[in-house]
C-alpha positions as CSV (number, residue, x, y, z in Angstrom):
1,M,123.1,92.4,33.5
2,R,124.3,93.1,30.0
3,L,127.4,93.0,28.2
4,E,129.4,96.3,28.5
5,T,133.2,98.0,29.3
6,R,133.6,101.2,31.4
7,L,135.3,104.5,31.3
8,L,134.5,106.0,35.1
9,D,134.1,109.5,36.2
10,Y,133.1,110.9,39.7
11,I,129.6,112.3,40.2
12,D,127.8,113.4,43.4
13,E,124.6,111.6,41.7
14,M,123.7,109.7,38.7
15,A,119.9,110.5,37.9
16,P,119.0,113.4,40.2
17,P,115.9,113.9,41.7
18,V,112.9,114.9,39.8
19,T,112.4,118.8,40.2
20,A,108.8,119.9,40.5
21,E,109.4,121.4,37.3
22,E,109.9,118.3,35.6
23,A,107.3,116.3,36.9
24,I,105.2,119.5,35.6
25,A,107.0,118.7,32.2
26,R,105.8,115.1,32.5
27,R,101.8,116.2,33.3
28,Q,102.1,118.5,30.0
29,S,103.2,116.1,27.8
30,P,101.2,114.0,25.6
31,N,102.5,110.9,26.4
32,R,101.2,109.9,30.2
33,S,102.9,106.9,30.6
34,G,105.0,108.3,33.6
35,R,101.5,108.8,35.8
36,S,101.2,105.1,35.1
37,L,101.7,102.4,38.2
38,A,105.2,101.8,36.8
39,W,106.3,104.9,38.6
40,A,106.3,103.6,42.0
41,V,106.3,99.5,41.7
42,A,110.0,99.6,39.4
43,A,112.8,98.6,42.5
44,F,114.9,101.5,42.6
45,V,116.9,101.6,39.6
46,V,120.5,103.3,39.6
47,V,121.5,103.8,35.6
48,V,125.0,103.8,35.5
49,F,126.9,104.8,32.1
50,A,129.9,102.8,31.3
51,I,132.4,102.5,27.8
52,G,131.4,99.0,26.5
53,G,127.6,98.9,27.6
54,L,125.0,99.4,30.1
55,Y,124.9,98.4,33.8
56,F,121.4,98.5,35.5
57,A,121.7,98.5,39.3
58,F,119.0,97.4,41.5
59,R,118.4,98.6,44.7
60,G,116.4,96.9,47.0
61,N,115.7,93.5,48.5
62,D,119.1,91.5,48.8
63,G,117.4,88.3,47.9
64,Q,118.0,86.9,51.3
65,V,115.2,84.8,53.0
66,V,113.5,87.4,55.5
67,D,112.7,86.4,59.0
68,Q,109.4,86.8,60.2
69,T,110.5,89.2,63.0
70,T,111.7,91.6,60.4
71,L,108.2,91.8,58.0
72,P,107.0,95.3,58.4
73,T,103.9,95.9,60.9
74,S,100.9,97.5,60.7
75,T,100.5,101.1,61.3
76,T,97.6,102.1,63.1
77,I,96.0,105.6,61.2
78,L,92.6,107.1,60.7
79,A,90.1,106.2,58.9
80,P,87.2,108.2,57.4
81,E,84.7,105.4,57.7
82,P,83.9,103.9,60.8
83,D,83.7,100.3,59.0
84,F,87.2,100.6,57.1
85,P,89.9,98.8,58.5
86,I,92.2,101.3,60.3
87,S,95.4,98.9,58.8
88,G,96.9,96.3,57.6
89,S,99.7,93.7,56.9
90,M,100.4,90.7,54.8
91,W,98.3,89.9,52.2
92,P,97.0,87.5,50.4
93,Q,99.7,85.4,52.8
94,S,99.8,86.5,56.5
95,N,103.0,85.2,57.4
96,L,106.6,84.0,56.6
97,E,105.6,80.1,56.6
98,E,102.4,80.6,54.3
99,V,104.6,82.6,51.7
100,R,107.2,80.0,51.2
101,E,104.6,77.2,51.0
102,A,103.1,79.3,48.6
103,Q,106.5,80.6,46.5
104,E,107.0,76.7,46.6
105,R,103.3,76.3,44.6
106,A,104.3,79.0,42.3
107,D,107.4,77.4,41.4
108,A,105.5,74.6,40.8
109,G,103.4,76.5,38.7
110,D,100.0,76.5,40.4
111,A,97.9,79.0,38.9
112,D,96.5,79.6,42.7
113,Y,100.1,81.8,43.4
114,T,101.6,82.0,39.6
115,W,99.5,85.1,39.8
116,Q,101.5,86.7,42.4
117,L,104.6,86.4,39.8
118,D,105.3,89.6,38.4
119,P,108.9,90.0,36.7
120,E,107.9,93.2,35.5
121,I,107.1,95.0,38.5
122,E,111.1,95.3,39.2
123,N,112.2,96.8,35.3
124,G,109.5,99.6,35.7
125,D,107.3,97.8,33.0
126,A,104.2,96.9,34.7
127,A,101.3,99.7,34.7
128,D,98.9,97.6,36.3
129,P,100.5,94.8,38.7
130,E,97.6,92.4,39.6
131,I,98.6,91.8,43.1
132,I,97.9,95.8,44.0
133,A,94.3,95.3,41.3
134,R,93.5,92.4,43.9
135,F,94.3,93.8,46.8
136,L,92.5,96.9,46.5
137,R,89.4,95.1,44.9
138,E,89.5,92.1,47.3
139,E,90.8,93.4,50.5
140,L,89.5,96.9,50.3
141,G,86.8,96.7,48.6
142,W,87.8,99.2,45.6
143,E,86.3,98.9,42.3
144,E,87.9,101.8,40.7
145,F,91.2,103.4,41.6
146,L,94.3,105.1,40.1
147,F,97.9,105.2,40.9
148,N,98.5,109.0,42.7
149,P,102.1,110.0,41.2
150,E,101.7,113.6,43.1
151,V,102.3,112.2,46.7
152,G,106.1,111.1,47.1
153,H,107.6,107.9,47.8
154,E,109.9,106.4,50.8
155,T,111.0,103.7,48.5
156,T,110.0,102.0,45.6
157,D,109.0,99.3,46.5
158,S,106.6,100.5,49.5
159,N,104.7,104.0,49.7
160,I,102.9,103.2,46.5
161,N,100.1,105.5,46.8
162,F,96.2,105.0,45.5
163,V,93.3,107.3,45.5
164,R,89.7,105.8,45.5
165,C,87.4,106.3,42.6
166,A,83.9,106.5,42.7
167,P,82.5,103.7,40.1
168,G,81.4,104.6,37.0
169,E,81.7,108.3,37.8
170,T,83.2,111.2,35.7
171,N,85.7,113.5,37.7
172,P,83.3,116.6,38.1
173,I,86.6,119.1,38.1
174,Y,88.9,117.6,35.1
175,P,86.1,115.7,33.5
176,E,88.7,115.7,30.1
177,D,91.8,114.3,31.6
178,E,93.4,111.6,29.9
179,Y,94.1,110.7,33.5
180,A,91.8,111.1,35.4
181,G,89.0,112.2,33.4
182,Q,86.9,109.1,35.0
183,C,87.8,108.8,38.1
184,A,85.5,111.0,40.2
185,P,86.6,111.9,44.0
186,T,84.6,109.6,46.6
187,I,84.5,112.2,49.9
188,S,83.2,115.1,48.4
189,E,83.6,117.3,44.6
190,F,87.0,117.3,45.5
191,Q,88.5,114.4,47.8
192,Y,89.7,111.5,47.6
193,E,90.0,108.0,49.8
194,T,93.5,107.2,49.9
195,V,95.7,104.4,50.7
196,S,99.8,103.7,50.4
197,I,101.0,100.0,50.0
198,D,104.0,98.3,50.6
199,L,105.4,95.6,48.2
200,A,108.2,93.0,48.7
201,Q,109.3,89.8,47.5
202,P,110.1,88.1,51.2
203,I,111.7,84.9,49.7
204,R,113.7,85.6,46.8
205,S,114.2,88.8,45.4
206,E,114.4,87.8,41.2
207,P,111.6,87.7,38.8
208,T,110.7,84.5,39.7
209,G,110.1,85.4,43.8
210,I,106.7,86.4,44.4
211,W,105.2,89.7,45.8
212,V,103.0,90.1,48.7
213,V,101.4,93.4,50.4
214,T,103.5,94.0,53.4
215,A,101.8,96.6,54.9
216,W,99.1,99.3,53.7
217,R,98.1,102.3,55.3
218,R,94.9,104.7,55.1
219,G,95.9,108.0,54.6
220,A,94.7,111.7,54.7
221,P,92.6,112.2,52.2
222,F,94.0,114.2,48.6
223,S,92.1,116.9,47.3
224,Q,92.4,118.0,43.7
225,G,92.5,121.4,43.1
226,V,90.0,123.8,41.1
227,P,91.7,124.9,37.7
228,M,91.9,129.3,37.1
229,T,91.7,129.0,33.6
230,D,90.2,132.2,33.6
231,E,93.1,133.8,35.4
232,A,95.6,131.7,33.9
233,T,94.5,133.0,30.4
234,A,95.3,136.7,31.7
235,L,98.2,136.2,33.2
236,V,99.3,134.9,29.6
237,E,97.8,138.2,28.3
238,D,99.7,141.0,30.7
239,F,103.3,138.8,30.6
240,L,103.1,138.9,26.5
241,Q,101.6,142.9,26.6
242,A,104.7,143.9,28.7
243,R,106.9,142.1,26.1
244,I,105.3,144.4,23.5
245,D,105.9,147.6,25.9
246,G,109.3,146.6,26.0
247,E,109.4,146.2,29.6
248,G,108.0,144.6,32.8
249,A,107.5,141.1,31.5
250,E,110.0,139.5,34.3
251,Q,107.6,140.1,36.8
252,Y,105.4,137.6,35.2
253,L,108.2,134.6,35.4
254,R,109.2,132.6,37.8
255,G,111.4,129.1,38.5
256,G,111.9,126.7,35.6
257,D,114.7,127.3,32.9
258,G,114.7,131.4,33.7
259,S,113.8,134.1,31.6
260,P,113.1,132.9,27.8
261,P,115.5,134.4,25.3
262,L,114.3,137.1,22.8
263,L,112.2,138.5,25.8
264,Y,111.5,142.0,23.6
265,A,112.7,141.8,20.6
266,T,114.0,139.4,17.6
267,T,117.5,138.2,17.2
268,A,117.9,141.2,14.5
269,G,116.7,143.4,17.6
270,A,113.0,144.4,16.2
271,P,110.9,144.9,18.9
272,Y,107.6,143.0,19.0
273,E,104.4,144.7,17.5
274,R,101.8,142.3,18.3
275,F,101.0,138.5,19.7
276,E,98.6,135.6,19.6
277,F,98.8,132.7,21.9
278,E,96.9,129.3,22.2
279,R,95.8,126.8,25.4
280,I,98.0,123.8,24.5
281,S,97.3,121.2,27.6
282,G,95.2,121.6,30.5
283,P,93.8,121.6,32.7
284,E,95.9,118.8,34.1
285,W,94.8,117.0,37.0
286,P,95.1,117.3,40.2
287,Y,96.2,121.0,40.7
288,G,95.1,122.5,37.2
289,E,98.5,123.4,35.0
290,M,97.8,124.8,32.0
291,G,100.6,125.0,28.6
292,F,100.4,128.0,26.4
293,Q,101.9,128.2,23.1
294,V,103.0,132.1,22.6
295,R,103.6,134.0,19.4
296,L,105.2,137.4,19.0
297,F,105.1,139.4,15.7
298,A,107.8,141.7,14.3
299,G,107.3,142.8,10.9
300,D,107.8,139.2,9.1
301,T,109.6,137.6,12.0
302,V,107.5,135.2,14.3
303,V,109.1,134.0,17.5
304,E,107.1,130.8,19.2
305,Q,107.6,129.7,22.5
306,R,106.1,127.7,25.5
307,F,104.9,128.4,28.7
308,S,103.0,126.7,31.3
309,T,101.2,127.6,34.5
310,P,101.3,127.3,37.8
311,A,98.7,125.2,40.2
312,G,95.6,127.1,40.4
313,G,96.7,130.1,38.2
314,G,99.0,131.7,40.5
315,V,101.2,134.5,40.0
316,G,104.0,133.5,37.7
317,L,104.8,131.9,34.1
318,E,107.4,128.9,33.5
319,Y,109.1,128.7,30.3
320,W,109.4,125.4,29.5
321,G,113.0,125.6,28.0
322,R,116.3,123.6,28.3
323,R,114.7,120.5,30.8
324,F,111.9,119.7,29.4
325,A,111.1,117.7,26.1
326,Y,109.7,120.7,24.3
327,A,110.9,123.1,21.7
328,G,112.2,126.0,24.0
329,T,111.9,128.9,21.0
330,S,112.0,129.0,17.6
331,E,112.3,132.1,15.3
332,N,110.5,131.7,11.5
333,G,110.2,128.0,12.4
334,R,114.1,127.5,13.3
335,P,114.7,125.8,16.4
336,L,117.0,128.8,18.6
337,P,119.9,126.8,20.3
338,V,119.9,126.5,24.2
339,P,123.1,127.5,26.2
340,F,123.5,124.4,28.2
341,D,126.0,126.6,30.8
342,I,125.6,124.5,34.1
343,F,128.4,121.8,33.8
344,L,131.4,122.6,36.1
345,D,129.5,126.2,37.0
346,G,130.0,127.7,33.5
347,E,133.7,126.8,32.4
348,V,132.4,124.7,29.6
349,T,129.1,125.6,27.7
350,M,127.8,124.1,24.6
351,H,124.1,125.2,22.6
352,A,122.0,122.8,21.5
353,P,118.7,123.6,19.2
354,H,115.3,121.2,19.8
355,P,114.8,118.2,20.1
356,W,118.0,117.9,22.0
357,R,117.0,118.4,25.8
358,L,118.9,118.0,29.3
359,P,118.1,114.6,31.4
360,W,120.8,115.8,34.0
361,A,123.9,117.9,34.7
362,N,126.1,119.1,37.5
363,D,129.9,119.6,38.3
364,W,131.1,116.2,37.4
365,G,128.9,115.4,34.2
366,L,126.3,116.7,31.6
367,M,123.8,114.8,29.1
368,I,122.0,116.2,26.3
369,A,120.3,113.8,24.8
370,H,117.7,113.6,21.2
371,E,114.2,113.2,22.5
372,T,113.0,110.7,20.1
373,T,115.8,108.8,19.4
374,Y,118.0,109.4,22.6
375,D,121.1,109.8,20.7
376,R,123.0,111.5,23.1
377,I,126.0,113.6,24.2
378,Q,128.1,113.5,27.2
379,M,130.4,115.3,29.0
380,L,132.7,114.0,32.0
381,R,135.4,115.5,34.2
382,N,138.6,113.7,35.4
383,P,137.3,110.2,33.6
384,V,139.1,107.4,35.2
385,P,139.3,104.1,33.5
386,V,137.9,100.7,34.8
387,G,139.2,97.1,35.0
388,P,137.2,93.8,34.4
389,S,136.1,93.8,38.5
390,C,134.4,97.3,38.0
391,E,136.7,98.9,40.0
392,A,139.0,101.8,38.9
393,A,141.9,100.5,36.9
394,G,145.1,102.5,38.7
395,P,145.0,106.2,39.3
396,A,143.5,108.8,37.3
397,R,145.7,109.3,33.9
398,A,148.1,112.7,33.8
399,D,146.9,113.6,30.5
400,A,144.7,113.2,27.6
401,E,147.0,111.2,25.2
402,A,147.8,108.6,28.3
403,L,144.0,108.3,29.0
404,A,143.8,107.1,25.4
405,E,146.4,105.1,25.5
406,S,144.8,103.5,28.4
407,I,140.9,103.1,26.8
408,R,142.6,101.3,23.4
409,S,144.5,98.7,25.5
410,D,141.4,97.7,27.3
411,P,140.5,94.4,25.5
412,D,137.1,94.8,26.1
413,L,136.7,97.8,23.7
414,E,137.5,98.2,20.0
415,T,139.0,101.6,19.1
416,T,140.2,103.7,16.5
417,A,144.1,104.9,16.4
418,P,143.6,108.8,18.1
419,V,143.6,111.9,16.0
420,A,144.5,115.5,16.5
421,V,141.8,117.7,16.5
422,T,140.8,121.6,17.6
423,L,137.6,121.6,19.6
424,G,136.1,124.9,20.6
425,G,139.7,126.1,20.5
426,A,141.3,123.8,22.0
427,E,143.4,120.7,21.3
428,A,141.9,117.4,21.5
429,L,142.0,113.7,20.6
430,W,139.5,111.8,18.9
431,M,138.8,108.4,18.6
432,D,135.8,106.4,17.7
433,V,134.9,103.3,20.2
434,E,132.9,100.2,19.9
435,A,132.5,97.5,22.9
436,A,134.2,94.2,22.0
437,A,132.5,91.1,21.2
438,G,132.6,88.6,24.4
439,A,133.0,92.3,26.7
440,S,132.8,91.6,30.4
441,V,130.0,92.3,32.5
442,C,130.5,94.4,35.6
443,D,128.9,92.7,39.2
444,Y,125.8,94.4,40.3
445,E,127.1,93.9,43.6
446,V,130.4,95.8,43.4
447,L,128.2,98.7,41.4
448,G,125.9,98.6,44.8
449,N,128.8,99.0,47.0
450,R,130.1,102.5,45.6
451,T,129.8,105.9,46.8
452,D,127.9,109.2,46.1
453,E,131.0,110.1,44.2
454,D,131.7,106.9,41.6
455,R,128.0,107.4,39.8
456,A,128.9,108.6,36.4
457,W,129.8,106.8,33.6
458,I,129.8,107.4,29.9
459,H,128.2,103.7,28.5
460,I,128.0,102.3,24.8
461,E,125.9,99.6,24.3
462,P,126.5,96.7,21.7
463,G,125.2,97.9,18.4
464,N,126.4,101.2,19.2
465,R,129.4,103.6,17.9
466,M,131.0,106.4,20.1
467,R,133.1,109.4,18.9
468,L,135.0,109.9,21.8
469,Y,137.0,113.7,22.6
470,L,139.6,113.4,25.1
471,L,141.0,117.4,26.1
472,D,143.5,118.9,28.5
473,L,141.7,121.8,30.2
474,P,144.2,124.9,31.0
475,E,145.4,125.5,33.9
476,G,142.9,127.0,36.6
477,F,140.0,125.1,35.5
478,S,138.4,122.8,38.2
479,A,139.0,119.6,36.0
480,Q,141.7,118.4,34.2
481,I,140.8,115.9,31.5
482,L,137.6,116.4,29.9
483,A,135.6,113.6,27.9
484,L,133.2,114.3,25.5
485,A,131.0,111.6,23.4
486,V,128.5,111.5,20.7
487,I,126.9,107.8,20.9
488,A,124.4,106.7,18.8
489,P,123.8,103.2,16.9
490,E,126.1,101.8,14.1
491,E,123.0,102.4,11.7
492,R,122.8,106.3,12.3
493,F,125.9,107.2,13.6
494,D,127.4,109.7,10.6
495,A,124.0,111.5,10.7
496,V,124.1,112.2,14.2
497,L,127.8,112.8,14.1
498,E,126.8,115.6,11.4
499,E,123.6,116.5,13.1
500,A,126.0,117.3,16.3
501,E,128.6,118.9,14.9
502,P,127.3,122.3,15.4
503,I,126.8,121.8,19.0
504,L,130.3,120.6,19.3
505,D,131.4,124.0,17.2
506,S,129.5,125.7,19.4
507,I,131.6,124.5,22.9
508,E,133.2,127.5,25.0
509,F,135.8,127.2,27.8
510,N,135.5,129.6,29.7
511,G,137.7,129.1,32.7
512,G,141.3,129.1,33.4
């Protein structure tokens, strides 16, 4: 729990599922920590945004002692090696009575059991939990192994998937890969043995509770693909030549953020005369994705963009645009603002250049964030104040002025008086907001029981400051009130506001 107060909005999901495009972007990022074991073993986190502070709602065990009859049972599946156990259940203890005894010994500081404690698993900071490493080495006899982020997980503490690495061997297909270059397959040049592991804290679902493996299952072999470097290079060349020719480039694009801007000409309308490109990432394990930096020239003007190729060099390039943590397009070194037009079905749009990007957006809210500092700009539709009990504090307010007064009356907040301004041609009120000393904390159980429509918040952590704009949208829009907030730490708040000013000036209201 952290210090906080609240402004609530309704949204389908706070954190939408990771798309295939976002997964590719993460694999192409120089920071490969996202592919660590922490992907899987962190307890499922619902990040809830609230004025006044930061909530983390962890979904998982309810903290009650689990009866032995409710523990997962083993599942029989095929194994590629006859002498390999088909399946297994609890480890290192074999039943709930042994787990209770182990928990008592761990509570007493017994080193033979304290290794089963790992408070970092639940908050996602554990890159290599000892409980899993010991299990794979001691129980299954795997000397080397790798967490496999390419296989889906039913929950975050079960179905944690690993591949077995041939000891001391280099991956013959991806020898230079930062993540799997030292993990050679064990079945063939392409196929790995796999195992899926379930973890749980049967006694106490908290940092002082010991972890156990509740079940494990051998899975089907996992296959790595062959990178098609020559085919990918030819694909990029054909795409760029079509842009020089002035037609036909669209056929080489697929998915992602759609067609890139300045497809055939510069912002001044000058057609391209020549191109060059270079591979900047990949081939990435296990499917061979590659990233390319391209440059198109029109006289003295240079347009730069980044694209990725699909697994195996298949048809279609993907533009690295607004959702990826990279510059989308630059012209003579200046990032081209990206249109964020997917909020309220395009009724409200704004433009922001790199390094601002889009972590999430849907019909209920939108966030763009600075990729290095995570300073952020958020928009929410029809916000509703929330009281200390984390429930809606009365009905929705009639207009922006009433909402502003409700926020000012919240004892958990310190606010300035509302000031009338114009934003995107519309009248608005703005105020600065900070968390008050001793602000109340929201109860997790209340958050955990919210419906799917109840999961969007704007939040401000202690030490941060918010410039909050409230607007009454004209008749005909799908929302009545719009909240827009710029949030940053106090020490750089003024600088972030200055950087955000052209983004706010770009807001357009297209509904009504």
